[in-house]
C-alpha positions in Angstrom: 6.9 -15.2 22.2 3.8 -13.1 21.6 4.2 -10.9 18.6 1.2 -8.7 17.7 1.2 -7.4 14.2 -0.7 -4.2 13.5 -2.9 -3.9 10.5 -3.1 -0.7 8.5 -6.3 1.3 8.9 -7.3 3.1 5.8 -8.8 5.9 7.9 -5.2 6.8 9.0 -4.7 8.4 5.6 -7.3 11.1 6.1 -7.3 13.7 3.4 -4.7 11.8 1.4 -7.5 9.7 -0.1 -9.7 12.6 -1.3 -10.0 12.7 -5.1 -9.2 9.0 -5.5 -11.7 6.8 -7.4 -13.8 4.3 -5.5 -12.1 1.4 -7.3 -8.7 2.7 -6.2 -9.9 3.0 -2.6 -11.2 -0.6 -2.8 -7.7 -1.7 -3.9 -6.2 0.3 -1.0 -8.5 -1.4 1.4 -7.4 -4.8 0.0 -3.8 -3.8 0.7 -4.5 -2.6 4.2 -6.3 -5.8 5.0 -3.5 -8.0 3.5 -0.4 -6.2 4.8 0.8 -5.4 8.2 1.7 -1.9 9.2 5.4 -2.2 8.5 5.3 -5.0 5.9 7.4 -4.5 2.8 5.7 -5.2 -0.5 6.3 -4.9 -4.2 4.3 -4.8 -7.4 3.9 -8.6 -7.7 2.3 -8.8 -4.2 0.0 -5.9 -5.1 -1.0 -7.9 -8.2 -1.7 -11.0 -6.1 -3.8 -9.1 -3.6 -5.8 -6.8 -5.9 -6.0 -8.8 -9.1 -4.5 -5.9 -11.1 -2.3 -6.6 -14.1 1.3 -5.5 -13.9 0.9 -2.2 -15.7 -2.1 -1.1 -13.7 -0.4 -2.3 -10.5 2.6 -0.1 -11.3 0.4 2.9 -12.0 -1.5 2.2 -8.7 1.7 2.1 -6.8 2.9 5.3 -8.5 -0.3 7.1 -7.5 0.0 5.9 -3.9 3.7 7.1 -3.8 2.8 10.5 -5.2 0.1 10.9 -2.5 2.6 9.9 0.3 0.4 6.9 1.2 3.4 4.5 0.6 7.1 5.2 0.7 10.0 3.5 -1.0 12.2 1.1 1.0 15.9 0.7 0.4 17.9 -2.4 1.0 15.3 -4.9 0.0 15.6 -4.9 -3.7 14.2 -2.6 -6.4 10.6 -1.5 -6.2 9.8 -2.2 -2.6 7.4 -0.1 -0.5 5.8 0.2 2.9 2.9 2.3 4.1 3.8 5.9 5.1 2.2 6.3 8.5 2.9 9.1 10.9 3.0 7.8 14.5 
């Protein structure tokens, strides 16, 4: 079986990334490189990928959520997200 997983391209977010610090964009790029397009992730995975501590990782996720870059996922436990990508 050949399953091709699509990686997220940060360019897909367009104007949603304007006004974000360079460091935050670097962390977003790390997430895009590490997670597949429809992969579900939480704060602990963000900490692993970016090296952020738990409080900063939570604030990072909150910022991405407010900018509609990620969306909450239900049915997979508390605090799970996936990228918000319009097809």
